[in-house]
C-alpha positions in Angstrom: -0.1 0.1 -0.1 1.5 3.1 -0.9 1.7 6.0 1.8 3.2 9.4 1.8 6.9 10.0 1.7 7.6 13.6 2.1 5.3 16.3 3.4 6.0 20.3 2.8 4.5 22.6 5.2 4.3 26.0 4.5 4.5 28.3 7.8 4.0 31.9 8.2 3.6 32.1 11.9 -0.1 33.0 11.4 -2.7 31.2 13.8 -4.0 29.2 10.6 -0.1 27.9 9.8 -0.1 26.8 13.1 -3.2 24.2 12.7 -1.6 23.6 9.4 1.6 22.4 11.1 -0.4 19.9 13.4 -2.0 18.6 10.6 1.5 18.1 8.7 2.6 16.6 12.0 -0.2 14.1 12.4 0.0 12.8 8.8 3.8 12.2 8.7 3.8 10.4 12.0 1.0 8.3 11.1 2.4 7.7 7.2 6.3 7.5 8.4 6.9 10.1 6.1 9.5 12.9 5.9 8.4 16.1 7.2 9.4 19.2 5.7 8.5 22.9 6.9 9.0 26.1 4.9 9.2 29.7 5.9 9.3 32.1 2.7 10.6 35.2 3.3 9.7 37.8 0.5 12.2 39.8 -0.9 10.3 43.0 -1.6 9.8 43.1 2.4 13.1 42.8 2.8 14.3 45.3 0.1 12.2 47.9 1.0 13.2 47.4 5.0 16.8 47.8 3.8 16.2 51.1 1.8 13.8 52.9 4.5 16.3 52.1 7.4 19.5 52.5 5.5 20.6 49.0 6.7 22.6 46.8 4.2 20.0 44.4 3.0 22.3 41.3 3.5 22.2 41.7 7.3 18.5 42.2 7.5 17.9 39.3 5.2 20.5 37.1 7.3 18.5 38.5 10.5 15.7 37.4 9.1 16.7 34.1 8.1 18.0 33.5 11.3 14.9 34.6 13.2 12.7 32.6 11.2 14.7 29.3 11.4 14.7 29.9 15.3 11.1 30.0 15.4 10.4 27.1 13.2 12.5 24.7 15.0 10.5 26.2 18.4 7.1 25.3 16.3 8.3 21.9 15.5 9.7 20.9 19.2 6.2 21.8 20.6 4.6 20.3 17.8 5.6 17.1 17.9 7.6 16.6 15.0 10.4 14.1 14.2 14.0 15.5 15.7 15.2 15.3 12.1 12.5 17.5 10.5 14.2 20.3 8.5 13.2 23.7 9.1 13.6 25.5 5.8 14.0 29.4 5.0 13.9 30.8 2.2 14.2 34.6 0.4 12.3 35.1 -2.7 8.6 35.4 -4.0 6.6 32.8 -1.6 5.0 31.0 -4.5 8.5 30.1 -6.3 9.8 29.2 -3.1 6.9 26.7 -2.4 7.2 25.2 -5.7 10.8 25.0 -5.9 11.3 23.2 -2.4 8.2 20.9 -3.3 10.2 19.9 -6.4 13.5 19.6 -4.5 12.0 17.1 -2.2 9.5 15.1 -4.2 6.6 16.2 -2.0 3.7 14.1 -2.1 1.4 16.7 0.1 1.5 20.3 0.4 -0.1 21.6 3.8 -0.7 25.5 3.7 -3.3 27.2 6.3 -6.5 28.3 4.5 -5.8 31.9 5.2 -2.5 33.6 6.0 -0.7 36.1 7.7 -3.2 38.7 5.7 -5.9 37.7 8.1 -8.7 37.3 5.8 -11.5 36.3 7.5 -13.1 34.0 4.9 -11.8 32.0 1.5 -8.3 30.8 0.6 -5.3 33.1 1.0 -3.2 34.5 -2.1 -0.1 31.7 -1.6 -2.9 28.9 -1.4 -4.8 29.8 -4.4 -1.6 29.7 -6.2 -0.5 26.7 -4.7 -3.6 24.8 -6.0 -3.2 26.0 -9.3 0.6 25.1 -9.9 1.4 22.7 -7.2 1.6 19.0 -9.0 0.8 17.5 -5.8 -2.2 16.8 -3.4 -2.9 20.3 -1.5 -4.4 20.4 1.7 -5.4 23.9 3.1 -6.4 23.7 6.8 -8.9 26.1 8.7 -7.3 27.4 11.7 -10.2 25.1 13.7 -8.9 21.9 12.3 -5.3 20.8 14.0 -6.9 17.7 15.2 -8.3 14.7 13.4 -11.3 15.4 11.0 -14.8 14.1 12.0 -17.0 14.9 9.2 -15.9 14.8 5.6 -17.7 15.8 2.0 -16.2 14.0 -0.9 -17.6 16.5 -4.1 -18.2 13.7 -7.0 -18.9 14.8 -10.4 -18.4 11.5 -11.9 -15.1 12.7 -13.9 -11.4 10.9 -13.4 -10.5 13.8 -10.3 -13.4 13.2 -8.8 -12.6 9.5 -8.5 -9.1 10.5 -7.4 -10.9 12.5 -4.7 -13.6 9.4 -3.3 -10.3 7.4 -2.7 -8.6 10.3 -0.7 -12.0 10.7 1.2 -11.7 6.8 2.0 -8.1 7.1 3.2 -8.9 10.0 5.5 -11.9 8.5 6.9 -10.4 5.3 7.7 -7.2 7.3 9.1 -9.5 9.8 11.5 -12.4 7.2 11.7 -14.8 9.5 10.9 -18.0 9.9 9.1 -17.8 10.3 5.1 -20.5 12.4 3.0 -20.4 11.6 -1.1 -21.9 14.4 -2.6 -22.7 15.3 -6.2 -24.2 18.9 -7.3 -26.5 18.9 -10.4 -28.3 22.6 -11.6 -31.1 20.6 -13.6 -32.0 20.6 -17.0 -35.1 22.4 -16.1 -33.0 25.1 -14.7 -29.9 25.3 -17.0 -31.6 25.7 -20.4 -34.5 28.2 -19.5 -34.4 29.0 -23.7 -35.9 25.5 -23.9 -39.6 25.7 -24.1 -41.1 24.2 -20.9 -37.2 23.2 -19.4 -38.6 24.4 -16.4 -42.0 22.7 -16.0 -40.9 19.3 -14.6 -43.1 17.6 -12.4 -42.0 16.5 -9.0 -42.5 12.5 -9.9 -40.0 13.8 -12.7 -37.6 14.9 -10.1 -37.7 12.7 -7.8 -36.8 10.0 -10.5 -34.1 12.4 -11.7 -32.6 12.7 -8.4 -32.7 8.7 -7.7 -31.3 7.8 -11.2 -27.9 10.3 -10.1 -27.8 8.7 -6.5 -27.8 5.4 -8.2 -24.7 6.3 -10.1 -23.2 8.2 -7.0 -23.1 4.7 -5.2 -22.2 2.8 -8.0 -19.6 5.4 -9.3 -17.7 5.3 -5.1 -18.1 1.6 -5.3 -18.2 -1.2 -2.4 -15.4 -0.1 -0.5 -17.8 3.1 1.2 -17.9 2.7 5.0 -20.9 1.6 6.8 -21.2 5.3 8.2 -20.8 6.8 4.4 -23.5 9.2 3.6 -24.9 9.6 -0.1 -26.5 13.2 -1.3 -27.5 14.4 -4.5 -28.4 18.1 -4.5 -29.7 20.8 -6.5 -28.1 24.1 -6.5 -26.9 26.8 -9.2 -23.4 26.0 -9.2 -21.4 22.8 -8.0 -19.2 25.1 -5.8 -21.9 26.8 -4.2 -24.0 24.0 -3.1 -20.9 22.3 -1.8 -19.9 25.0 0.1 -23.4 25.2 1.6 -24.1 21.5 2.4 -20.6 21.4 4.1 -22.0 24.1 6.6 -25.1 22.5 7.2 -23.6 19.6 8.0 -20.6 21.5 9.9 -17.8 19.6 8.0 -14.7 20.2 9.1 -12.8 18.7 5.5 -14.1 19.0 1.9 -12.2 16.4 -0.4 -12.2 17.5 -4.1 -10.8 16.8 -7.6 -8.5 19.6 -9.2 -10.2 19.5 -12.1 -13.5 18.1 -13.5 -16.8 18.5 -15.7 -18.6 21.1 -13.9 -17.2 23.7 -16.4 -13.9 23.4 -18.7 -13.6 27.4 -18.7 -10.6 27.1 -16.0 -7.4 25.3 -17.4 -5.1 25.1 -14.2 -8.1 24.7 -11.4 -11.9 23.6 -12.2 -14.4 25.8 -11.6 -16.1 23.8 -8.5 -12.5 24.2 -6.6 -12.4 28.0 -8.1 -15.8 29.2 -6.3 -14.9 27.1 -3.0 -12.2 28.9 -2.3 -14.2 32.3 -2.4 -16.8 30.9 0.1 -14.7 28.4 1.9 -16.5 26.9 4.8 -13.6 24.8 6.3 -10.3 22.7 5.6 -10.0 21.3 2.2 -7.9 18.4 0.1 -7.4 19.1 -3.3 -6.4 16.0 -5.3 -4.9 15.3 -8.6 -4.9 12.0 -10.3 -2.6 9.9 -10.1 -2.3 10.4 -6.3 -0.7 8.2 -3.6 -2.3 7.3 -0.2 -2.9 10.0 2.4 -4.0 6.8 4.9 -4.5 3.3 5.0 -7.8 2.7 3.2 -8.0 0.6 -0.1 -9.0 2.8 -3.5 -12.7 2.1 -4.2 -13.2 -1.0 -6.9 -14.2 -0.7 -10.3 -13.8 3.1 -11.3 -12.6 4.9 -13.9 -8.9 5.2 -14.5 
């Protein structure tokens, strides 16, 4: 059974990144993976400070790197991380630093806080959004409240290969944390989508119920026989897939959404599916975004009979 081998956690010393570190340590310990923590110092910040203070830029940069390294080592000691976990500090564009380190260590998983030090109260921060678009690996964005094992998971399914990967990850996290998992398919309904078609919106309740039942049957078949006994299956109607998933996550107080990075919901995005894009703007909890093919994040077997 494949397991995570290298985890990279991006730390900006915000409360949210503290929760991200706790999750990264927990996953590293459970998978016997090597944990790397990284803090990126924005080059422009150092340059501006040097210009304003008349202090040599080399000295300011060396002092900032030294202080950040010391703080990272303190965080690692108090988080329960392995003694050999590297504390990395780079100077430059944060997204470039993260992507470069992810490639160097061949990271299987990138862990970040949903919000960074900008203290944006809702929605993913700039760096998190960039990493979702550009990182070649799985990305886990951790909410400040979710430093412990997850209790309730929502897996978004649109019957694409990417959502097959999301199902696999949801099953593995559910096994790891012994938590409840909801498999959710959101549809808009042809009667709502094609308003120019005569009588397209005039659908009787029996036909609508039959439509939902057919989708739920397809959803159960897509997940396959490895769904846990506590697994829930929901087919929801909403104006958009992202909004429907976010609303359902709020209603059941989910603490993790598992999604495929690209899918069938909308082909307008090249690097990131529109479902994930919308969710980032109204993110109610932590989110794990998967790209096929994937390695394991937990211990469960992948669902049987799924599309490659």
